N, C-alpha and C positions, 0 to 999 in steps of 0.2 A: 348698630344704633342703639337696640334695648337693651346693650348690655350697659353700654355709654350713659343711660338715662339709670338703670338700675344702680352704680356704681355710685352717679349721682344722690339719688334718693339714699342711698346709705352712707354716706358720707353726711349730709343733713341730718340725719339721725344720731349719728355719733355727736354731730357739734350740738344738737340740742342735749341728748341725755347728759355729754360731757360739761357744757354749762349749769347743770345742776338744776335747772327751773324744775325738770319733772318730777326729780326727787320734789321737790318743795312743795310743787301742786297736792302730790299723793300724802305728803306728810299734812298739808293741812285740809284734805280733804278727810284723814283718818281721825287728825282733830277737834273738825264741825263733827263729822259722822256719830263721833263719840259725845259730845256735846248733845247732838241730838238726839240719840238715844236715853241719855240723862234727863234732858225733859219732859221726852213721853213718859219715863219713870215715874217723874214726879207729878206728872200730871194725868198718870192713867189711876182709874176708878172702879173699873167694872171688875167683877172674878175671873179671873182663868188668863193672865196677862201670858203671852204669848213670848215664852225667852228665845225663837225663833226671829221673831217677825220684828221683835230689837235689835238684833244682831244684825239681822238684814239690812238696815237702814244706814248702819254703820259701813256694810259692803256696798250699798246702794251708792252713798255719797263717790267712792273712789270710784266706783265701775262707773258712773255718769263721767267723772271723771278722764278715765282713758276713753271713753268713747267721743267726748267732747276735742279733746286732743288730735284724736282721728281722724275724724273731719274736717279739721283747720275748718279754711276756707273752700274747702272743695263743695264743690255743689250735689257730685257725681256722687260722692260719697254717703254724703246726707241722703239722697235717694236710695241708695244701696240699705243704709242699714234701715230706712222705713221698710222697705221688700223684707229684709229680713225677717225685721219684727213683727210684721202681717201672720208671718207661719206660726209664731207663739200664741197658743192659746192659752190663758191667765184664767183657772178654776178657780181659785181662791175666795171664798164668800169674805169680802170688808165685812165687820158688824157691825163696826164705828164709823161716823162721817170721818172723826178727828185721824183713824190711821191713814184715809187719803192722803190729807191735811200731812202729815207728818211723812208721807211718801214725796208727794209732793217737794216738801220744806228739803229731804235729801235729795233729790232730782235738783232742783234750783241749787244747793250748795255745790254738788255735783259739776256741773255746768260752770259757774262761775269762779272755781280753781280749773278748769279742766282751760278758760279760756286767759288766765295769768290776773285773775282780780283776786287775788289770796284775801287784801285788808276788808275788800267787799265782802267776804264770803263768812270770815272771823267777825267782820261788824254785826254781819247782818243775821248769823245763827246765835248769838248772845242777845240780840235787840228782839228778833221775833222768837226767841225760848223765853225770855224773859214776859211778854207780853203773853205769850198763852199761858203761862207759869200764874199770871195776876187774873186772867181771866176766869184759868180753873179756880180760883179763891174767892171768886165772887158768889156772895148769896144766891141761890136760885141758878148757877150758872152750873150744874151738876147735879142729878138725882138724886136721890139721898142713898147713903151708904146702906148696903144691905148689912146686917149686923148678926143674923144666923144664917148657919149652915144646917140643912135639915137630913140625914142621912138615914136611908131604909131600906129594905131587902122586900122586894116584889118580885113573887110567883105569878105570872099571868095567866086567865083560866085558859082552860082547852080552846073557849070559842069566844077570843077577844073582839070586844065593841070595837064604836067607833072612837071610844074616850075612853083611855084608862081609869077603873073606879076612883081611887083617891085622886083625880084631880079635881073633884068637885070641892072635896075637905080642903084642899089648896085652897082653892079660890075664896071657899066661904073663911081662913084664917088668915088670909095673906093679901097683903098689897099689891105687891108683884114677887115674882118668883123665877129662878133661871136656873135650867140646868145645866151643873158645872161639869157633873159627871156622871156616865154611867157603864159600869164596868158587869157582863157575864159571869157569872159560876163557872168553873172548869166542865161542869156539867151541862151548860148551857140553858138549865130550864128556870134558872132567879137572876134575877139583875139586882144590881149593889148601887143606887140612885145616889146623888147628893147633889143639892139644891140651895142655891142662896136666896133667902125669903124677907123681905120685910112683912111684920107683924103686925096685924090690925087691932092688936090687945098688944098690954105690956110683959104678960110670961105667955107661952107658948103651951101651957098644959093640956088648955081644949085640943088644939091640932095634934100633940103627941098622944093625947087621949082616944079620940078618934080613929086616926090613920091607926092605931094598932086593934080596931075593932071592922077595918076590912079587909075584906076575904083577899089574900095573897101578899099580907102586910106583916113584915116582923121586923125584930130589931129597929123599933125608929126610935133616932138618939138626935135631939135638939140642942146645939152648942152654940155659943155665941163665939164669933170671932175673936182669937185671940186670949180665948178665956178656956179655965180645962172644966169647969164648972157644967153638967150636963140636965137634960131633963130626959130618963128614957123611959119607953112604952111598954105596953107588956107586950110581950113577942107570944104571936099564933100558935 
């Protein structure tokens, strides 16, 4: 009896794949996923955008399509999926609410293509993408872009305090700052740090000069994004 049921399931699966519906669903999910990734790149304004996250949005749309296709109208499979996902522990720190929005965006499109609502998926992707793009361009809808990149080398003192000695200088001269990169030297005693900063003043001469006076700081360089012109501090 079980063998006959297995043959029946296999026949239905072959008929489904032969109809071309599954291929159409996956192709639509891929297209919509690429559009979602395009709109994400178009509206992203923070430093350090992750290419892995952008590519994952495309894969997420297609994976959700397969999951919804497998579940179908089977309640047992749905509960089985919930149990399987409860085992997984997601430890990625989401830095921006918009990242969560785009994750749900990709999931929703995958669900639509998984239940054969291809036109709904395409129209929904384009419509939502345009809305998100327009909202991201509104005045005050996003924080002011950090225009400068500050790079310097820092050798921590033997007995580091609660706060790095250069933090007070950054607070004095910068409206906002964001650590973009921290790379230790081969010996491990020096850090090459890169900050994206918004300056309080038009020029960063005071910032670079004062950083050059901080113990452990060397090779302070302030460069405007997309510009080759740099302000250098005095190496200690």
